[in-house]
C-alpha positions as CSV (number, residue, x, y, z in Angstrom):
1,X,48.8,10.6,11.8
2,X,48.8,10.7,15.6
3,X,51.3,10.2,18.5
4,X,49.9,9.6,21.9
5,X,53.1,9.0,23.9
6,X,55.6,11.9,24.2
7,X,57.7,13.6,26.8
8,X,58.8,17.2,27.5
9,X,61.0,19.1,29.9
10,X,58.2,18.4,32.5
11,X,59.8,15.0,32.9
12,X,62.8,13.5,31.0
13,X,62.2,14.9,27.5
14,X,64.4,17.5,25.9
15,X,61.8,20.0,24.5
16,X,59.4,22.6,25.8
17,X,55.8,21.6,25.1
18,X,55.4,24.3,22.5
19,X,58.5,23.2,20.6
20,X,57.4,19.5,20.8
21,X,54.0,20.4,19.4
22,X,55.5,22.6,16.6
23,X,57.9,19.9,15.5
24,X,55.0,17.4,15.5
25,X,52.9,19.8,13.4
26,X,55.8,20.4,11.0
27,X,56.0,16.7,10.1
28,X,52.3,16.4,9.5
29,X,50.8,15.0,12.8
30,X,47.2,15.9,13.4
31,X,47.2,15.2,17.1
32,X,49.7,14.7,19.9
33,X,49.4,13.7,23.5
34,X,51.9,15.1,26.1
35,X,52.4,12.2,28.5
36,X,55.2,13.0,30.9
37,X,56.5,10.5,33.4
38,X,54.6,10.7,36.7
39,X,54.4,9.2,40.2
40,X,53.1,10.4,43.5
41,X,55.9,13.0,43.7
42,X,55.0,15.1,40.7
43,X,51.5,14.2,39.5
44,X,49.9,17.2,41.2
45,X,52.2,19.7,39.6
46,X,52.9,18.3,36.1
47,X,49.4,17.5,34.9
48,X,47.9,21.0,35.6
49,X,50.8,22.5,33.7
50,X,50.3,20.2,30.7
51,X,46.6,21.0,30.8
52,X,47.3,24.7,30.8
53,X,49.7,24.6,27.9
54,X,47.4,22.3,25.9
55,X,44.5,24.7,26.2
56,X,46.7,27.6,25.1
57,X,48.2,25.8,22.1
58,X,44.8,24.5,21.0
59,X,43.6,28.1,20.7
60,X,46.0,28.9,17.8
61,X,47.2,25.6,16.2
62,X,45.5,23.1,13.9
63,X,47.3,20.2,15.5
64,X,45.4,18.9,18.5
65,X,47.3,18.8,21.8
66,X,46.0,16.4,24.3
67,X,47.0,16.5,28.0
68,X,48.0,13.1,29.2
69,X,50.1,11.2,31.7
70,X,52.4,8.2,31.9
71,X,52.4,6.6,35.3
72,X,55.9,5.2,35.5
73,X,57.8,2.6,37.7
74,X,55.1,2.8,40.5
75,X,54.3,-0.2,42.7
76,X,51.4,-2.1,41.2
77,X,49.3,-1.4,44.3
78,X,49.6,2.3,43.7
79,X,48.7,2.3,40.0
80,X,44.9,2.4,40.3
81,X,44.9,5.4,42.6
82,X,47.3,7.3,40.4
83,X,45.4,6.6,37.2
84,X,42.2,7.9,38.9
85,X,44.1,10.9,40.3
86,X,45.5,11.7,36.8
87,X,42.0,11.8,35.3
88,X,40.7,14.1,38.1
89,X,43.6,16.5,37.4
90,X,42.7,16.7,33.7
91,X,44.7,14.0,31.9
92,X,42.7,12.9,28.9
93,X,45.0,10.1,27.8
94,X,46.4,8.0,30.5
95,X,49.3,5.5,30.0
96,X,51.1,3.2,32.3
97,X,54.8,2.4,31.7
98,X,54.5,-1.3,31.0
99,X,56.8,-4.2,31.6
100,X,59.4,-3.4,28.9
101,X,62.1,-6.0,28.7
102,X,64.9,-3.3,28.9
103,X,64.0,-1.8,32.3
104,X,63.3,-3.4,35.7
105,X,59.6,-2.7,35.8
106,X,57.9,-4.4,38.7
107,X,56.1,-7.6,37.8
108,X,52.3,-7.1,38.0
109,X,52.5,-3.6,36.5
110,X,50.8,-4.7,33.2
111,X,47.9,-6.3,35.0
112,X,47.5,-3.4,37.5
113,X,47.4,-0.9,34.6
114,X,44.8,-2.9,32.7
115,X,42.6,-3.3,35.8
116,X,42.9,0.4,36.4
117,X,41.4,1.1,33.0
118,X,44.2,3.0,31.3
119,X,43.8,4.1,27.8
120,X,47.2,2.7,26.6
121,X,49.5,0.2,28.1
122,X,52.9,1.4,26.9
123,X,55.5,-1.0,25.7
124,X,54.1,-4.0,27.7
125,X,57.1,-6.3,26.9
126,X,56.4,-10.0,27.2
127,X,52.8,-9.5,28.1
128,X,50.9,-12.6,28.9
129,X,47.9,-13.8,26.8
130,X,45.8,-13.6,29.9
131,X,46.6,-9.9,30.4
132,X,46.2,-9.2,26.7
133,X,42.7,-10.8,26.8
134,X,41.7,-8.6,29.7
135,X,43.0,-5.5,27.8
136,X,40.9,-6.6,24.8
137,X,37.8,-6.9,27.0
138,X,38.3,-3.5,28.5
139,X,39.2,-1.8,25.1
140,X,42.7,-0.9,26.2
141,X,45.4,-0.3,23.5
142,X,48.6,-2.3,23.6
143,X,51.5,-0.2,22.4
144,X,53.9,-1.1,19.6
145,X,56.8,1.2,20.4
146,X,59.0,3.2,18.1
147,X,61.6,3.7,20.9
148,X,64.9,1.8,20.9
149,X,64.9,-1.0,23.4
150,X,61.1,-0.9,24.0
151,X,60.5,-2.0,20.4
152,X,62.3,-5.3,20.9
153,X,59.1,-7.0,22.1
154,X,56.8,-5.5,19.4
155,X,56.5,-8.8,17.6
156,X,55.4,-10.6,20.8
157,X,52.9,-7.8,21.7
158,X,51.3,-8.1,18.3
159,X,51.1,-11.8,18.6
160,X,49.3,-11.7,21.9
161,X,47.0,-8.9,20.6
162,X,46.1,-10.9,17.5
163,X,45.1,-14.0,19.5
164,X,42.5,-12.1,21.5
165,X,41.6,-9.2,19.1
166,X,43.2,-6.6,21.4
167,X,43.7,-3.1,19.9
168,X,47.2,-2.0,19.2
169,X,48.7,1.5,18.7
170,X,52.0,2.7,17.3
171,X,53.6,5.5,19.4
172,X,57.0,7.1,19.3
173,X,57.7,7.6,23.0
174,X,59.5,10.8,22.0
175,X,62.1,12.2,24.3
176,X,64.3,14.0,21.8
177,X,63.5,15.9,18.5
178,X,64.8,13.0,16.4
179,X,62.4,10.6,18.1
180,X,59.2,12.0,16.5
181,X,57.9,9.8,13.7
182,X,56.5,10.7,10.4
183,X,53.4,8.9,9.0
184,X,55.8,6.9,6.8
185,X,58.0,5.8,9.6
186,X,55.1,4.9,11.8
187,X,53.8,2.6,9.1
188,X,57.2,1.0,8.6
189,X,57.4,0.2,12.3
190,X,53.9,-1.3,12.2
191,X,54.7,-3.4,9.2
192,X,58.1,-4.4,10.7
193,X,56.3,-5.7,13.8
194,X,54.1,-7.8,11.5
195,X,50.9,-5.8,11.0
196,X,49.4,-6.0,7.6
197,X,48.5,-2.8,5.7
198,X,44.8,-3.5,6.3
199,X,45.4,-4.0,10.0
200,X,47.3,-0.8,10.1
201,X,44.5,1.1,8.4
202,X,41.9,-0.4,10.9
203,X,44.2,0.5,13.8
204,X,44.3,4.1,12.7
205,X,40.5,4.3,12.8
206,X,40.5,2.9,16.3
207,X,43.0,5.5,17.4
208,X,40.9,8.3,15.9
209,X,38.0,7.0,17.9
210,X,40.1,7.3,21.1
211,X,41.2,10.9,20.2
212,X,37.6,11.9,19.3
213,X,36.5,11.0,22.8
214,X,38.1,14.3,23.9
């Protein structure tokens, strides 16, 4: 079981990275990405700290900690540059905060994120089939979210993904201790969105391939 969308005190999460990772380890996760919210104001300070703590935790823990980033509420025209900057700074998993239906994310964010080559488009809301098709061609994961509010569009996201064979991923978008998802809960969210058990199994293999890139 893996969770590639979580937040710490480096942005709006409640936990220190070490406690987040320990709690994830305790519920049986094998890998976790720390993907704090970033824009031009904090990208140069947060990512190096996440990289530093990930290196140290990986020296002693069996759970794999992956330094990441979630580019959040940035104008679409800035997203490409910020994604590139995040990778240069050491983010191994890069997300963009997609056009969730419960926040005023600027229109065009989904497309800009996909064009920038992110790894995961987080909670992409009412994503268009055209954008889902581009994500499929570029091998980008569309997120089915475990977070309240963001999860409201999971059924639509899965419908778009199925029509063009885009990859999907289930993440918690953890901000608080109670947000972390066990393997059992992750599967329930997947099945609740409409995934079959076989699709869930195949999806886990695809996520493993993403993790193993790093």
